[in-house]
PARO-194732 format. One line per 3 residues: number of its first residue (from 1); their letters; for each residue x, y, z of N, C-alpha, C, O. Coordinates in Angstrom, 1 decimal, always signed. Layout:
N
NUM) a) X/Y/Z/X/Y/Z/X/Y/Z/X/Y/Z  ...
END
This chain:
81
1) msl) +113.3/+96.3/+87.9/+112.2/+95.7/+88.6/+111.1/+96.8/+88.7/+111.4/+98.0/+89.0  +109.9/+96.4/+88.5/+108.8/+97.4/+88.6/+108.5/+97.8/+90.0/+108.8/+97.1/+91.0  +107.9/+99.0/+90.1/+107.5/+99.5/+91.4/+106.5/+98.6/+92.1/+106.6/+98.4/+93.3
4) lle) +105.6/+98.1/+91.4/+104.6/+97.2/+92.0/+105.2/+95.9/+92.5/+104.8/+95.5/+93.6  +106.1/+95.4/+91.8/+106.8/+94.2/+92.3/+107.7/+94.5/+93.6/+107.7/+93.7/+94.5  +108.3/+95.6/+93.6/+109.1/+96.0/+94.8/+108.1/+96.2/+96.0/+108.5/+95.8/+97.1
7) wll) +107.0/+96.8/+95.8/+106.0/+96.9/+96.9/+105.5/+95.6/+97.4/+105.4/+95.3/+98.6  +105.3/+94.7/+96.4/+104.8/+93.3/+96.8/+105.9/+92.6/+97.6/+105.6/+91.9/+98.6  +107.1/+92.7/+97.2/+108.2/+92.1/+97.9/+108.3/+92.7/+99.3/+108.6/+91.9/+100.3
10) lll) +108.2/+94.0/+99.4/+108.2/+94.6/+100.7/+107.1/+94.1/+101.7/+107.3/+93.9/+102.8  +105.9/+94.0/+101.1/+104.8/+93.5/+101.9/+105.0/+92.1/+102.3/+104.6/+91.7/+103.5  +105.5/+91.2/+101.5/+105.8/+89.9/+101.8/+106.8/+89.8/+102.9/+106.7/+89.0/+103.8
13) wmy) +107.9/+90.6/+102.8/+108.9/+90.6/+103.8/+108.4/+91.1/+105.2/+108.7/+90.5/+106.2  +107.5/+92.1/+105.1/+106.9/+92.6/+106.4/+106.0/+91.5/+107.0/+105.9/+91.4/+108.2  +105.2/+90.9/+106.1/+104.3/+89.8/+106.6/+105.1/+88.7/+107.3/+104.7/+88.1/+108.3
16) qwm) +106.3/+88.4/+106.7/+107.1/+87.4/+107.3/+107.5/+87.7/+108.7/+107.5/+86.9/+109.6  +107.9/+89.0/+108.9/+108.3/+89.4/+110.2/+107.1/+89.6/+111.2/+107.3/+89.5/+112.4  +105.9/+89.8/+110.6/+104.7/+89.7/+111.5/+104.5/+88.3/+112.0/+104.0/+88.2/+113.2
19) iva) +104.8/+87.3/+111.2/+104.6/+85.9/+111.7/+105.6/+85.7/+112.8/+105.3/+85.0/+113.8  +106.9/+86.2/+112.6/+107.9/+86.0/+113.7/+107.4/+86.7/+115.0/+107.5/+86.1/+116.1  +106.9/+87.9/+114.9/+106.4/+88.6/+116.1/+105.2/+87.8/+116.7/+105.1/+87.7/+117.9
22) yvl) +104.4/+87.2/+115.9/+103.2/+86.5/+116.4/+103.7/+85.2/+117.2/+103.2/+84.9/+118.2  +104.8/+84.6/+116.7/+105.3/+83.4/+117.4/+105.9/+83.9/+118.7/+105.7/+83.2/+119.7  +106.7/+85.0/+118.7/+107.3/+85.4/+119.9/+106.3/+85.9/+121.0/+106.5/+85.6/+122.1
25) isw) +105.3/+86.5/+120.5/+104.2/+86.9/+121.5/+103.5/+85.7/+122.1/+103.1/+85.7/+123.2  +103.4/+84.6/+121.3/+102.7/+83.4/+121.8/+103.5/+82.8/+122.9/+102.9/+82.0/+123.7  +104.8/+83.1/+123.1/+105.6/+82.5/+124.2/+105.3/+83.2/+125.5/+105.7/+82.7/+126.5
28) fpe) +104.7/+84.4/+125.5/+104.5/+85.2/+126.7/+103.0/+85.4/+126.9/+102.4/+86.2/+126.3  +102.4/+84.5/+127.8/+101.0/+84.6/+128.0/+100.4/+85.9/+128.4/+99.3/+86.3/+128.1  +101.2/+86.7/+129.1/+100.7/+88.0/+129.6/+100.5/+89.0/+128.5/+99.8/+90.0/+128.6
31) yrn) +101.1/+88.8/+127.3/+101.0/+89.7/+126.2/+100.0/+89.2/+125.1/+99.7/+90.0/+124.2  +99.6/+88.0/+125.2/+98.7/+87.4/+124.2/+97.3/+88.1/+124.1/+96.7/+88.1/+123.0  +96.8/+88.7/+125.2/+95.5/+89.3/+125.2/+95.6/+90.8/+124.9/+94.5/+91.5/+125.0
34) grf) +96.8/+91.3/+124.7/+96.9/+92.8/+124.4/+96.3/+93.1/+123.0/+96.1/+92.2/+122.2  +96.1/+94.4/+122.8/+95.5/+94.8/+121.5/+96.4/+94.5/+120.3/+95.9/+94.1/+119.3  +97.7/+94.8/+120.5/+98.6/+94.5/+119.4/+98.6/+93.0/+119.1/+98.6/+92.7/+117.9
37) aqv) +98.6/+92.1/+120.1/+98.6/+90.7/+119.8/+97.3/+90.3/+119.1/+97.4/+89.4/+118.3  +96.2/+90.9/+119.5/+95.0/+90.5/+118.8/+94.9/+90.9/+117.4/+94.5/+90.2/+116.5  +95.4/+92.1/+117.1/+95.5/+92.6/+115.7/+96.5/+91.7/+114.9/+96.2/+91.3/+113.8
40) lss) +97.6/+91.4/+115.5/+98.6/+90.6/+114.8/+98.0/+89.2/+114.5/+98.2/+88.6/+113.5  +97.3/+88.7/+115.5/+96.7/+87.4/+115.3/+95.6/+87.4/+114.2/+95.5/+86.4/+113.4  +94.8/+88.4/+114.1/+93.8/+88.5/+113.1/+94.4/+88.6/+111.7/+93.8/+88.2/+110.7
43) vve) +95.6/+89.1/+111.6/+96.3/+89.2/+110.3/+97.1/+88.0/+109.9/+97.0/+87.5/+108.8  +97.7/+87.4/+110.9/+98.6/+86.2/+110.6/+97.9/+84.9/+110.7/+98.2/+84.0/+109.9  +96.9/+84.7/+111.6/+96.3/+83.4/+111.8/+95.6/+82.8/+110.5/+95.7/+81.6/+110.3
46) pyv) +94.9/+83.6/+109.7/+94.3/+83.0/+108.5/+95.4/+82.3/+107.6/+95.1/+81.2/+107.0  +96.5/+82.9/+107.4/+97.6/+82.3/+106.6/+98.2/+81.1/+107.3/+98.4/+80.0/+106.6  +98.5/+81.2/+108.5/+99.1/+80.1/+109.3/+98.1/+78.9/+109.4/+98.5/+77.7/+109.4
49) aif) +96.8/+79.2/+109.5/+95.8/+78.1/+109.6/+95.8/+77.2/+108.4/+95.5/+76.0/+108.6  +96.2/+77.7/+107.3/+96.3/+76.9/+106.1/+97.3/+75.7/+106.3/+97.0/+74.6/+106.0  +98.4/+76.0/+106.9/+99.4/+75.0/+107.2/+99.1/+74.1/+108.4/+99.5/+73.0/+108.4
52) rrw) +98.3/+74.7/+109.3/+98.0/+73.9/+110.5/+97.0/+72.8/+110.1/+97.0/+71.7/+110.8  +96.2/+72.9/+109.1/+95.3/+71.9/+108.6/+96.1/+70.6/+108.2/+95.6/+69.5/+108.3  +97.3/+70.8/+107.7/+98.1/+69.7/+107.1/+99.3/+69.3/+108.0/+99.7/+68.2/+107.9
55) ipp) +99.7/+70.1/+108.9/+100.9/+69.8/+109.7/+100.5/+69.8/+111.2/+100.2/+70.9/+111.7  +100.4/+68.6/+111.8/+100.0/+68.6/+113.2/+101.2/+69.1/+114.1/+102.3/+69.0/+113.7  +100.9/+69.5/+115.3/+101.9/+69.9/+116.2/+102.8/+68.7/+116.6/+102.3/+67.6/+116.7
58) lgm) +104.1/+69.0/+116.8/+105.0/+67.9/+117.2/+105.2/+68.1/+118.7/+106.1/+68.9/+119.1  +104.4/+67.5/+119.5/+104.4/+67.7/+120.9/+103.9/+69.0/+121.3/+102.8/+69.4/+121.0  +104.8/+69.8/+121.9/+104.4/+71.2/+122.3/+104.8/+72.2/+121.2/+104.5/+73.4/+121.3
61) fdi) +105.4/+71.7/+120.1/+105.9/+72.6/+119.1/+105.0/+72.6/+117.8/+104.6/+71.6/+117.3  +104.6/+73.8/+117.4/+103.8/+74.0/+116.2/+104.7/+74.5/+115.1/+105.1/+75.6/+115.0  +105.1/+73.5/+114.2/+106.0/+73.9/+113.2/+105.3/+74.5/+111.9/+106.0/+74.8/+110.9
64) sti) +104.0/+74.6/+112.0/+103.3/+75.2/+110.8/+103.7/+76.6/+110.6/+103.8/+77.0/+109.4  +104.1/+77.3/+111.6/+104.6/+78.7/+111.4/+105.9/+78.7/+110.7/+106.2/+79.6/+109.9  +106.8/+77.7/+111.0/+108.1/+77.6/+110.3/+107.8/+77.3/+108.8/+108.5/+77.9/+107.9
67) vai) +106.9/+76.4/+108.5/+106.6/+76.1/+107.1/+106.0/+77.3/+106.4/+106.3/+77.6/+105.2  +105.2/+78.0/+107.1/+104.6/+79.3/+106.5/+105.6/+80.3/+106.2/+105.6/+80.9/+105.1  +106.6/+80.4/+107.0/+107.7/+81.4/+106.7/+108.6/+80.9/+105.6/+109.0/+81.7/+104.7
70) ivl) +108.8/+79.6/+105.5/+109.6/+79.0/+104.4/+108.9/+79.2/+103.1/+109.5/+79.6/+102.1  +107.6/+79.0/+103.1/+106.8/+79.3/+101.8/+106.9/+80.7/+101.4/+107.0/+81.0/+100.2  +106.8/+81.6/+102.4/+107.0/+83.1/+102.1/+108.3/+83.4/+101.5/+108.5/+84.1/+100.6
73) qia) +109.4/+82.7/+102.1/+110.7/+83.0/+101.6/+110.9/+82.5/+100.2/+111.5/+83.1/+99.3  +110.3/+81.3/+99.9/+110.3/+80.8/+98.5/+109.6/+81.8/+97.5/+110.1/+82.1/+96.4  +108.5/+82.3/+98.0/+107.8/+83.3/+97.1/+108.6/+84.6/+96.9/+108.7/+85.1/+95.8
76) irg) +109.2/+85.0/+98.0/+110.1/+86.3/+97.9/+111.2/+86.0/+96.9/+111.5/+86.9/+96.1  +111.9/+84.9/+97.1/+113.0/+84.6/+96.2/+112.6/+84.4/+94.8/+113.3/+84.8/+93.9  +111.5/+83.8/+94.6/+111.0/+83.5/+93.3/+110.6/+84.8/+92.6/+110.9/+85.0/+91.4
79) lsg) +110.0/+85.8/+93.3/+109.6/+87.0/+92.7/+110.8/+88.0/+92.5/+110.8/+88.7/+91.5  +111.8/+87.9/+93.3/+112.9/+88.8/+93.2/+114.0/+88.2/+92.2/+114.9/+89.0/+91.8  +113.9/+87.0/+92.0/+115.0/+86.3/+91.2/+115.1/+86.5/+89.8/+116.1/+85.9/+89.2
END
């Protein structure tokens, strides 16, 4: 596997965990306004917003982030496979 592909896979894997952190921070209102949460939101929100346009929330649950992670997993497996 080429070095560039390995770096791309690492970045996709890290981005996936950034989405997970973004979801976890959203559960705690006192942390949403922190600097880390704002930076994380500015990085993750543009990608997740793509899925929010097509997938409405189910009650209180926003499953667009789950779909975003699944799409990243498919990309990671496709590239590494």
